[in-house]
N, C-alpha and C positions, 0 to 999 in steps of 0.2 A: 433549400438547405444546401450548404457546401461542406465537404469533408476536409479535414485537415490532412495535408500531405504527410506521409511517414515513409521512412526508409530504414533498412537494417542490413547488416552484412558481417561476415567473418572473413578474416584474412590475416596471414602472419604479418603482412606489412600494413601498417595503419593507413598509409597513403592509398593503397589499393582498396581498402575498406571504405574510406572516405569517398573515393571515386565512384564505388558501386552505389553507396547511399545517395550521392548527389544525383546520380543519373536517375534513380527512382524518384527522388523528390522533384526534379525538373519535369520528368514525364507526367507525374501526377499534377503538378501546377499548371500544366497545359490542357488538362481535361476540364470540360465544362462543369463537372460536378464536384470539383475540388477547388480549395481556396488558391487564388492566384496572387494574393498580396499578403502573405503571412508577415506577422510582426514579432512573434515570440517563438523561439526555438527551445525545445526540451531535449537535452542531450544526455544519454546514458552510455557509459563505456564499461567494459569488464576490466578487472585489475590487471590484465595483461598489457593494456594500454595506458596504465596510470603514469608511467614515466613520460609518456608522450602526450599527456592531457593538454598542455598548453599549445603544442603544435597542432593537435586535432582541432582545437577551438579556433585557432588562428586560421587554419585551412577553410573551415566552414564559414567563418565570418567573411573571409575574402571572396569565397565563391558564392555566397548568398548575402550581398551587402544590404539588400532590402530588409533582412531580418536583423533588427537593431538590438534585440534583447535575447539573452540566453540564460538558461538555468539548467542544472542537473548535477549528477554525481557519478560515483563509481560503484560498482557492485561485483560480487563474485560471478554474476550472470546478469544478463539484460533480457528484457521481454519484447516481443514483437508480435504482430497478428498471427496467432496460431503456432508460434514457435518460441523456443527459449534457447539462448546461447549460454551455456554454463561451463566454466573452466576452459574457455577458449577465447582468443582475441576477437572482440566483436564490439560493435556499437549500434545504437538504436536512436533514431531522431524523430520527433514529431514537431511540425511547424504549425503553430496556432495562429489563426487570423482573428485577432481580437483588437478593439479600439485601444489606442495608446493610453487613453485616460482611465481604462478599466482595470489596469493591473500595475504592480510595481515590483521590480526585482530588488532584493535586498540581500545583504550579507552582514558579517560581523563588523566591517568597517563602515557600512551604510545600513544601519538598523532600520527595521520596518517602522514606518511612521505615516500618519495621515497628512493632511495639508494639501493646499492647492486643489481643493474640491475632491480629493480622494479619501475614501473611508474604507479601510481593510474590512472585508466581510468574511473571508476565509483565506486559507493559505496552503500552498504546497511547500512542505518543509523537507530540507535535507539537512542531516546533523552528523557530527563527528562524535563517535561513542566515547572518545577520550575527554570530552568536554566536562569540566567539573559541574556538579549540580545539574546534570542534563535534564532529569525529570522535572525539576522545578523550573528550569528555563522553558521547557515545553508548555507547562501550565501557564507561565507568565505570557508566552507568545499567544496562546489561545485566548487569554483575556484581553489581548489587544485587538481582537477581531470582533466584529458585531455578532457573528454566529457562535463563536467559541469553538469552531470546528477547524482542525487541522488535518492534513492527510500528507503522507510521505513516509520517510524511513531514514535509517542510519546508514551512512556509507559503509561498504563492506569491501575490504581490500587486504591483500597480503603484502601490498606495497603501501605508498602513501594514500590515505583515504580522502582523495581530492574532491572538491565541489566546484561547480561552475556558477558564476554569478556575474553577468556583465550586461550593461545597458548603454543605449545611445551610441556614442562615438567609440565605444570599447571599454568604457569604465562606468561603473555604477556611480552615480553622483555622490561625491563625499569620499571616494577612495583614492583621490589624487592620481598618481601615476601607476598605481598597482594595477596588475593585469586582472583577468577574469577567472583565474584558477586559485582556489583557496584551500586551506586545511585548518581544521578547528572550528568550533562554534556552530552556528546555524546560518543557513542560506536558503533562498528559494524564491517563490513568487507569491505575492499577496494579490487577491482578486476582489474587485468590488462587487456590490450586490447585483450589478447588471450582467455579470458573467454567471450563467446558471450552471451549477454543478449538482450531480447526485453522487453520493458515495455510500458504500457499504463495507462492512468488515466480515471476513470469513474466518472464524476461529478454527475451522477444520477439526473440531472435536465434538463429541456428544456426552451429555451428562449421563452417569450411570445410576444416579439417585437424586432424590429431591435436594433442594437447597436448604441449608441449616444456618442458624446464627452461631457465630463464634462467641462463646460464653466465657472461655478462659484460654489464656495464652501467655507465653513467655518469650518475647522477641519474635522470632520466626518459628517458634514451636507451638503448634495448635495443641492445646490441652483438652479442651472440651468444645463439643458442638451440640447445641440444644441441651446442654447440661450433662451429656454423656462423654466418656472418655473418647478423644478423637480417634485413637487407634482402633478401638472397638467398633466405632462407627464405620471406619474405612474398611476393616476386614469384613464386617457384615454386608457392606454394600457390594463388596467383591465376591461374596459368597463363601467366606471362610470363617472358621470358628475362631472367636477371640483368643483362645488359649494357644493357637498354633500360627503365630505370625510368620514363622520361617517358611511355612508351606505356601505363603502368598507372596514371597519376595519377587518372583519373576513377573507375576501379574502387577505388583506395585510399581515395578520399573517402567511399566507402560501406562501408568496412571498419573494424572495431573490434578490440580485443583483450580477451579474457577472462583475468583473473588469478585464480589460486587459490594456496593456501599450499604451502609446501614439502612434498613427499611426498604431496600430495593426489592422489586417483585421479579424473581428469577424463574427458572424452570421448576415445575412441581412434579414432573415426570420426565421421562426420557424425551429429549427434543433437541433444541438448539439454543446456544448461547447468544445473547444480544451483544451490541457494541459496548454496553456498560460493564461487561464482565472482562476481567483480565486473567488470562490463564497462566499459571506458574507451575514449575516442576515441584514434585515431592523429592526431597534430597536426603531423607533419612527418617528413621523412627526411633522412639525412646520407649522400649518395652517396660522400663521401670515406671515411668511417669505416665505411660500410655498416651504418649504424644506423637504427633506427626510434624516433622520439620519441613518446611517449604521454602522456596526461593523468593520470599517476600516477607515483609514485616507488616502484616495487617493490624488493624485496630479493633479493639473490643466492639462488638456490635455489628461488624461487617458480616457478610454472609458468604458462605463457601459450599461448593458442590463438587464432588469428585467426578472426574470425567476421564475419558480415554480417546486417543487420537489414532486413527488408521487411515488407510487409503480410501476405504469406502465412506467413512465419515467426512473426510476432506472433500471428496468429490461431491457428495450430497450437499454439504454446506456451501460450496462454491456455486453449485447450480442454484441453490436457494437465493443467494444474494443477486445473482443475475436475473432470476425470475422476478424479484422484488423491483429491481430497476426497470425491467422490461414492462412490467405491469403498471408501473407508475407513469411510464412515458407513452404507452400505446393508447390511442383513443378507445373510448368505451364501445363505440360502434365502428366496425370495420366493413368495408365493401368487400365483395368476394375477391376482387383482384388483389387488394392489400392483404387479406387474410391468407391467401395462397402464397403471396410473396414472403410474409413473415413466417409461415410454417415450412418454408423450403429447407432442404437438407443443407448442411453447412457448405458443401461444395458449391451450392448455388445461392448462399445466403448473402448476397451483396447488401450492404447497408441500405435500409429503406427509409424514406422520409417520415413514415409514421413512427419510427423509433426515435427520431430527432437526435441521434447521437453523432456528434461531429468528430469525436476523438475520445480516447480513454488513456488513463494512466494506471498501471497496476503495479503495486509494490508487494512482493512476496518474500517470505523468510527464506534466507539462504539454506535452511534446513529442510525446505520443501522441495519444489521443483520435480523433475521427472520421477526420481526413485520414490518420493513419498506419494505420488499419484499412480504409481505402478508401471509407467513407461515414459520414455523421452517425450517431451512436449505435451504430455497429457493435461497438465494444468492449464496451459494456454489454449489447448484444443477445447476444453470445456468452456472457456470464455467465448471462443469463436462460435461454437455451436449454439450458445445461448443467445448471444448478442448479434450474430452475423460477423462478417469479416470487416469489422470497423477498424479504423486506424488506431494503433495502440503502441505505447512504449512504456517502459518501466524497468525495474531492476530487482535483483535478488539481494535483500538488505540484511544488516546485522541486528535489525529490530525495526518494527513497523510503528508508524505513528498514525492515530486516528482519534479525532476529537482532542482531548488533552492528555491521552493515555500513550504510554510506550508499551507495545505488545511484543510477543515473541511467538513464532510458528503460525502467524496469521497471514491473510492476504487482504490487501486494501485496495479496492476497485473504485475508481472515481471517473465519471464521464462528463464531458462537456456537451451541454444540451442546447440545441437550437431553439429559437423562439417558436412557439407553435404556429405563429402567423407567417413565419419566414417562408420564402418561395422555395418550392421543391427543386 
């Protein structure tokens, strides 16, 4: 198994940051346990560099001519192994060594399509939040893949929300003389079935009560849950009397609602939400109609569960998804040497072949990061502690994409998996 080279840096001058990243990448490419012939580069920059996006991409292409394909976007922060760069000029790069026939870079001017023996199985998606009918476009994009699974997020920038999508000689086939920096629409990388990926969603919140069916509503106003007034249900779940909603206002500000499809099986007690649940904010109450207004327009028959989000819940849920990935990848029987290596403290937790993780992409909400987890870098340190010091890139997004859903306040972790028979 060979690891994907990755590099990250912060500097007021983008040229210096690129130089630091390139030095890391070249040093790793020379190591025997790292990929020496990468083909695809994933590039994420903070919005401090948004105005220099084209120059940064040109620099990396010129210095790494062997990497023909690039994809990525801008965020208010970027992710790296064990570290986050938020609200400072920074970039993070992962170089993936994949067969050219196993993936396709796409953008709005070169849409995702099969053909020439390539069938999209899943896709890494970067999207502009200003795009009309974005939620519908995400669903349509998912339907164009075999698995129906997308992962990624919305560009987040106080400047232009740029995206990177470039292939071959510098242009995605079909985009003519256009460069590799875009604004608007969707872009990313589609992967074939022979690129093995594992992905999980961390909602970062915990249900405070059982799930209930939405039995009456008016637009975004929940009127009844399991036949009871929605406001009465909410107050009871939070431990307040139905006749005193004003006493619960502070607690309600920290409460959200998790929505799932009709007939879905959700949490019946305190636990964790799965990827089928979309968490939305409570935006108001109607004391007269005993309703609860939410930042969504659900359909009758959908199910809802009130939940709360805090640092402890976020950390526990992130550890849960890492454990699920780790358990799926590690062999059922471990030698003593492998068991000791996998149990090592994070300071000694070099990636081990038993885990088969070549690299990872992590997309987190711009509203999470250090403060939400209690300390700077805490979110990425949880990932490092759980998975080992694996190569990782990502960004802090304006919305997260997993499956065909658009989420908020979540973390989407996806790992590239080496074949079990690959040489260590």
